[in-house]
N, C-alpha and C positions, 0 to 999 in steps of 0.2 A: 411385450419386450419395450421399455421406456428407450426413448433415443435421445441423444447430445450431439449439440451441432459445438463443434470445438474450432474456434477463430485463432489461427496462428500467425500474426504479422510478423514481417522479416525484413530486417535493412542489415544487411552486409552480415549475415548470422548464417550462412548457408551450411558452414561446418558442422553447426548445431544441428542443423534441422532433421537429419536421419533419426538421431537419438531421441529427439522430441517427438516427433510424430510416431516413432514406435511404443514410446511409453503411453502414448493417447491410445493407438488400435489395440493394446493388450488390455482389455478390460472386459472379461466375461460376464454375460448377461446383459449387455448394453449394447443396444444399437449406435454404433459411432458413425458420424461423417465429420470429414475436416476441411476446412478452407485454409490454405496458406495463400497469404495475401504479401508478394513481394513489392515493397514501396520503391520501386527503381533503384535497386542495388545497383551500384557500379561495379561490383563484380561478378562472379558467376553463380551468384545464391539463386537466381532464376532458374538457371540450367538444373541446379541441384533440386529444387523444387519440383521441377516438370519431370525428373526423373523418378522421384519419389511417386508422382501421381501415376507416372506411366505403370508403376510395379502394383498398386492397388487400387481399386476401383472406389474406394471409399475416401479417397484424396482427390481434393480439387485445387486447382491454380489459378490465381488472379495475378496478372502483373501490370503495376501502374507504369505509364509511360512517362510520367512526372511525379517527382517525389509530393506526396500529400501531408507528410508529416503522421505522427502516430495516433493522435486523438481521431482525424478523420479515418485512418486506416481502422481502427477499432470498431467505428461507428458503422463502417461499410458492412464489416462482417458481422455485428451483433444484430442492426436494424435492418439490413437488407437482404443478407444471405441466410441467416439463421432461421431454421423452421421447424427443429426438434422441440421436445418436451423440454429439454434444458439446454442450456448454452455455457460456454466456458471459453475464457480469453487466457490464452497461454503464450508468452513471447518466446521467440523460436530458440533462444539460448538457455530456456527452463525446460524441467521435464516433470511429469506426474510420477509419483511412486506408484509400485504394483497395485493395481485393484483401486485406485483412488476414485475413479468415476463409478466402479459398481457401488462403493461404500457411499458415496454421497447421492447418489441416484436412489438407493436403498431408504435413506433418511429422508429424501425428499417425497420418494413414492407413500411413505407411512404417514407424512405429516403434511397435508395439504395446506395448511396456514403458514408453512415456512417458504420463506422467498428465496433465500438462498442457504448454501450451506458451505461451510468451510472447515479445515483442519489446520495440522501443525505443518509449517515450511521449513524443511531442512535447507539451510545455507551451506554450501561446501565451495571450495577454492578450487578454480580452475588453474592448471590443467587436470589435476588429480580427479580420481573417480570420485562420486557420490559415494557416501557412506551407506550400510545397509539400512532399509526404512523400517521404523516400527510401525507395524502395520494393525497395531491395537487387537482388542480383544471383542470388538462390534461394539463396543459403548459409544453412545451418541448423548448428546444434551440439546434441547430446544429452550432458547432464549424470548421471552416475549419482546417483539421488536422496539417497542418505546422505553423499554428497561434496558437493552443492550445499547440503545441510541444514547441515552443518558450517560450511560458510562463512557462513551465516547467525548461527550461534551465535558464530562467530570475530569477527565484525563487529560484532554486535550492531544490525544495521539491516535494515531491507527493502531490496528492489532493484528491487521492482515497485510501479507506481503503482496499478493495478488494472484499467483498461479493457483493456489489452493481454493478458489473460490468456484463453485458451480450455483448458476441462477436458473430459476425458473423463467422460461423464455417470455411468456406471457406477461409476467411482471417487468421483465427486461423493457419490453415494448412499451408497457405502460407508462415507466417513469422516463424513458427517453435514454438516449446515448451518453457519451462522456461530455463533459463541458469543455469546450475549447478554450474558454477562459482560464481553466486549470490547467496547465500542461505538464506540472509537476506535483499535482495534488487531485488530480480527476480520480484517483482510486478511492482514496479515502471519502471523498465527495459521494461518489457513487453508491459505498456499501452503505452508507449513513441513509442516502435517498431511498435504497431499497428498503431498510430497517425501519423507514417511517411509515410504509406501506404493509408490511409483513414480518412475520416473526423470522428467526435466525435460527439456523441448525449448526452443530458443530460436532465433527466429527472426532472421537479421540484417537487419531492415528495420525502418522506422518503422512500429508495428502501431496506435497510436492517438493521436487527440488529447484531451489534458486541459486543459479550459478554465479559465483563472484569473480570477475575476469578484469576489471578496471574498466569496462566501457559500458557498464551498467548505468541507465540514465540515471539512476539513484544516487550515483556516486557524487558527495557533496563535502566541498572542503569547509572550513572555519568560517570565511566570510560568508560562504554560501548557505549555511545553517539560518542566516537572517532570510534570506530569500525563501527558504522552506517554512521560516514562521508566518512570514506575509502570505505564502499560497496556502497554508492551513487555515490562517484566519480567513482569506477568502473563501476557503472550502466550507467552513462551517457558517459562514453568512449567508451563503449560497443555498446550504440546505436550508436554513431557516426561513430564507426568501420563498423557496420551492414548495416547502412543506410546512410551514407556519399552522395552516388551516386545519392540520392534523395532529397538532402537538400542543396540547393543552397548557403544558408548564414552559413554551418556548422563551418567555421573557427570561425566566429565572434560569434556562440553560446557555441564553446568550450572555448573561451578566457573569454566569459562571465560568464560562470558555474563556471569555475574553481576560478576567481577570488570571485565569490560568496561563493562557499565553503571555502575558505582561511576565507572570512571574519566571517561566522558560527564558525569555530574554535576558531579565535581570541576572538570572543564574549564570548564563554564558558570558555575561560582563563580570561579575563576581570571579567566575573560573579563570578568567584572562588574568585576573592578578594573581591568583593563587599558582598559577601555572607560568609565568612570566611570558604572557602571550599577548600584552595589551598593544604591541607593535602590528598584530594580524589580526587581531578581533576588532571589528567595530564598534567598540564601547558606545560610542555617541549615539551611533545610530540604533544600536539595541534600545537603550535608555528611552530614545524618542519613540521607539515602535512600542514600548512599554507604555509611555504615556497616551499613545494613540489608542491600544487597546483599554486601558486601565486608568481615568484620568486620577485614581487617588492611589497609584503606584507609589507615592511617597510613603504610604502606610505599610508597605507590604515589608516583611521582615527580610528578603532579598535585597532591597534598596537601602536600608538602614545596614546590611552586609557591606555593601557597595560603598557607602560613604565612609565605612571605617577604613576599607582597604585602600580609597583614596587618600585619606589623611596618611595613613602608612606608608604608602607609594608603591610604585610599580617595581621597583628594585628591590625592596625588604621584604614585600609581602611574600615571595617564594619561601623565604627562609623561616618566617612565622607561621606558616601555614598547619605543619602539625601540631603547634601550640594552640592555634584557634579552633575552638569547637565548632563554628559556623562552617569552617572550612572543610572539616571531617565530614560535617553532614552533607554538605555540598557535595563531595565526593560521592556519595551514597547516590545521592540523587542525579549525580551527572551520570552514573553508570547505568542507572535506571533509563535515562533518556537516551543514552548511545544504543539501548536494548532495543527500545522504541523503534530507533531509527533502523535499527537491522530488521526488524519485522515489517517495514513499510515496503520499500522498492517502489518509487514513481518512475 
């Protein structure tokens, strides 16, 4: 029977812990061990964690005397404690769907070339109950790691929220832990780094519940989207720096993702005019970021669209938006971008 070590970092999420741990332990055919790491929560989260551990020998608890922040907490569990065949990182406010570990382990057991497996995350709004999970029909897919990685560079976004991932433990140790220089994009950088070394498995089922409650670390406002773009840029550059010798087309991917990120930034500036939000969206900083990413940014269609909007003016543009084809197209791209944000969860 394959074993899975599940690390559950917790900071002031004690009210969610019981549901989180129960969702992990209920996975038939898998030897599961759980470590809850309370990062010096100022409330009773540590007491609730200890109560859960006292009721089940498969659960351990560590309590930090001082807050070490999330990256250090992740790495403590993943690199110092985990000793199962596979490892998963699950925030205390999230849950696995029924049988998620069973399905992921079956894929990984059957495909030794696969470094990690993920599936579909279900987002639900707290305090409502999560919807029923689609447990699939047993379908899976295996993607060549470099093919999957190129898709990430081509799109410039992540496709994984986080709790739905199960990693081969020896590969996790090989590539190392989360990068402390990437507090808000460490997850996307980790998945890409793993894919540089191994193939990627996909379980065709709902694999995790991601709880939306207003305190998620991934909640970002309009101005914060620029910070996200900067973090993504740093994440892609970190992957190339750490794995370039494994990637024959690294130079092309480097060029591709920087152009993509420049377009994202310019689209945000364009949409500020279309939605009458030039007073809250940092247009000049977005353009400067685009220039930093892609020196030829003035040749991009988004920049030409921005120039048109500047001439029309911020007050008039919202009224003309339905008549401008580029604005309509931008709406569709904006929706896709927001969908990618929903899938991320840093």
